[in-house]
TORKOL-4160 file (C-alpha; in steps of 0.2 Angstrom, whole numbers, padded with zeros to 4 digits, m for minus):
98
<pt num="1" X="m0006" Y="0116" Z="m0024"/>
<pt num="2" X="m0017" Y="0113" Z="m0039"/>
<pt num="3" X="m0034" Y="0105" Z="m0039"/>
<pt num="4" X="m0026" Y="0089" Z="m0047"/>
<pt num="5" X="m0012" Y="0089" Z="m0035"/>
<pt num="6" X="m0024" Y="0090" Z="m0020"/>
<pt num="7" X="m0035" Y="0076" Z="m0027"/>
<pt num="8" X="m0019" Y="0065" Z="m0029"/>
<pt num="9" X="m0013" Y="0069" Z="m0011"/>
<pt num="10" X="m0030" Y="0065" Z="m0004"/>
<pt num="11" X="m0030" Y="0048" Z="m0013"/>
<pt num="12" X="m0012" Y="0045" Z="m0008"/>
<pt num="13" X="m0017" Y="0049" Z="0010"/>
<pt num="14" X="m0033" Y="0038" Z="0010"/>
<pt num="15" X="m0024" Y="0023" Z="0003"/>
<pt num="16" X="m0014" Y="0022" Z="0019"/>
<pt num="17" X="m0030" Y="0019" Z="0029"/>
<pt num="18" X="m0032" Y="0000" Z="0033"/>
<pt num="19" X="m0046" Y="m0009" Z="0025"/>
<pt num="20" X="m0052" Y="0006" Z="0015"/>
<pt num="21" X="m0057" Y="0008" Z="m0003"/>
<pt num="22" X="m0057" Y="0026" Z="m0011"/>
<pt num="23" X="m0057" Y="0031" Z="m0029"/>
<pt num="24" X="m0057" Y="0047" Z="m0040"/>
<pt num="25" X="m0074" Y="0050" Z="m0047"/>
<pt num="26" X="m0072" Y="0053" Z="m0066"/>
<pt num="27" X="m0083" Y="0067" Z="m0072"/>
<pt num="28" X="m0092" Y="0067" Z="m0088"/>
<pt num="29" X="m0108" Y="0072" Z="m0097"/>
<pt num="30" X="m0122" Y="0071" Z="m0084"/>
<pt num="31" X="m0112" Y="0070" Z="m0069"/>
<pt num="32" X="m0114" Y="0087" Z="m0061"/>
<pt num="33" X="m0113" Y="0088" Z="m0043"/>
<pt num="34" X="m0103" Y="0072" Z="m0040"/>
<pt num="35" X="m0088" Y="0075" Z="m0028"/>
<pt num="36" X="m0070" Y="0072" Z="m0032"/>
<pt num="37" X="m0066" Y="0057" Z="m0021"/>
<pt num="38" X="m0077" Y="0044" Z="m0014"/>
<pt num="39" X="m0076" Y="0027" Z="m0005"/>
<pt num="40" X="m0079" Y="0017" Z="0010"/>
<pt num="41" X="m0070" Y="0015" Z="0027"/>
<pt num="42" X="m0075" Y="0004" Z="0041"/>
<pt num="43" X="m0092" Y="0001" Z="0032"/>
<pt num="44" X="m0096" Y="0020" Z="0030"/>
<pt num="45" X="m0097" Y="0030" Z="0014"/>
<pt num="46" X="m0086" Y="0045" Z="0012"/>
<pt num="47" X="m0086" Y="0058" Z="m0001"/>
<pt num="48" X="m0074" Y="0073" Z="m0003"/>
<pt num="49" X="m0074" Y="0088" Z="m0014"/>
<pt num="50" X="m0057" Y="0096" Z="m0016"/>
<pt num="51" X="m0056" Y="0115" Z="m0018"/>
<pt num="52" X="m0041" Y="0126" Z="m0020"/>
<pt num="53" X="m0038" Y="0145" Z="m0019"/>
<pt num="54" X="m0055" Y="0154" Z="m0020"/>
<pt num="55" X="m0064" Y="0139" Z="m0027"/>
<pt num="56" X="m0082" Y="0137" Z="m0021"/>
<pt num="57" X="m0094" Y="0123" Z="m0020"/>
<pt num="58" X="m0108" Y="0123" Z="m0033"/>
<pt num="59" X="m0126" Y="0122" Z="m0029"/>
<pt num="60" X="m0126" Y="0104" Z="m0036"/>
<pt num="61" X="m0111" Y="0099" Z="m0025"/>
<pt num="62" X="m0119" Y="0107" Z="m0009"/>
<pt num="63" X="m0135" Y="0097" Z="m0013"/>
<pt num="64" X="m0125" Y="0081" Z="m0015"/>
<pt num="65" X="m0115" Y="0084" Z="0001"/>
<pt num="66" X="m0132" Y="0086" Z="0010"/>
<pt num="67" X="m0139" Y="0071" Z="0002"/>
<pt num="68" X="m0124" Y="0060" Z="0008"/>
<pt num="69" X="m0125" Y="0066" Z="0025"/>
<pt num="70" X="m0144" Y="0063" Z="0026"/>
<pt num="71" X="m0141" Y="0045" Z="0021"/>
<pt num="72" X="m0128" Y="0043" Z="0035"/>
<pt num="73" X="m0112" Y="0045" Z="0025"/>
<pt num="74" X="m0098" Y="0058" Z="0028"/>
<pt num="75" X="m0096" Y="0072" Z="0015"/>
<pt num="76" X="m0084" Y="0086" Z="0016"/>
<pt num="77" X="m0076" Y="0100" Z="0006"/>
<pt num="78" X="m0057" Y="0098" Z="0008"/>
<pt num="79" X="m0045" Y="0113" Z="0006"/>
<pt num="80" X="m0029" Y="0105" Z="0011"/>
<pt num="81" X="m0022" Y="0087" Z="0016"/>
<pt num="82" X="m0023" Y="0093" Z="0034"/>
<pt num="83" X="m0042" Y="0092" Z="0033"/>
<pt num="84" X="m0041" Y="0073" Z="0030"/>
<pt num="85" X="m0027" Y="0071" Z="0043"/>
<pt num="86" X="m0038" Y="0079" Z="0056"/>
<pt num="87" X="m0053" Y="0068" Z="0052"/>
<pt num="88" X="m0044" Y="0052" Z="0052"/>
<pt num="89" X="m0030" Y="0055" Z="0065"/>
<pt num="90" X="m0028" Y="0041" Z="0077"/>
<pt num="91" X="m0035" Y="0028" Z="0064"/>
<pt num="92" X="m0018" Y="0023" Z="0058"/>
<pt num="93" X="m0003" Y="0028" Z="0069"/>
<pt num="94" X="0009" Y="0025" Z="0054"/>
<pt num="95" X="0001" Y="0039" Z="0044"/>
<pt num="96" X="0011" Y="0055" Z="0045"/>
<pt num="97" X="0009" Y="0071" Z="0035"/>
<pt num="98" X="0021" Y="0073" Z="0021"/>
């Protein structure tokens, strides 16, 4: 699975959570460290960095994850859709892995 495919799969999965709002973060000049997907679910902020293969978090991404956690949000590195499924299992019984 490519990075682009993993991000899309995550967004597709997250769109099935009731009362949630997630989006792909568009990178650009001056946006170093921002994670791939962010949004809100049940009043809590979530952010996910998708990595495939041997991809590793940058120092800026690690710092961003730590800052989000310190602020009370949830931030994770996602390597496969099962990572999201594990986090949100039981939240919507209609969600099944593809």
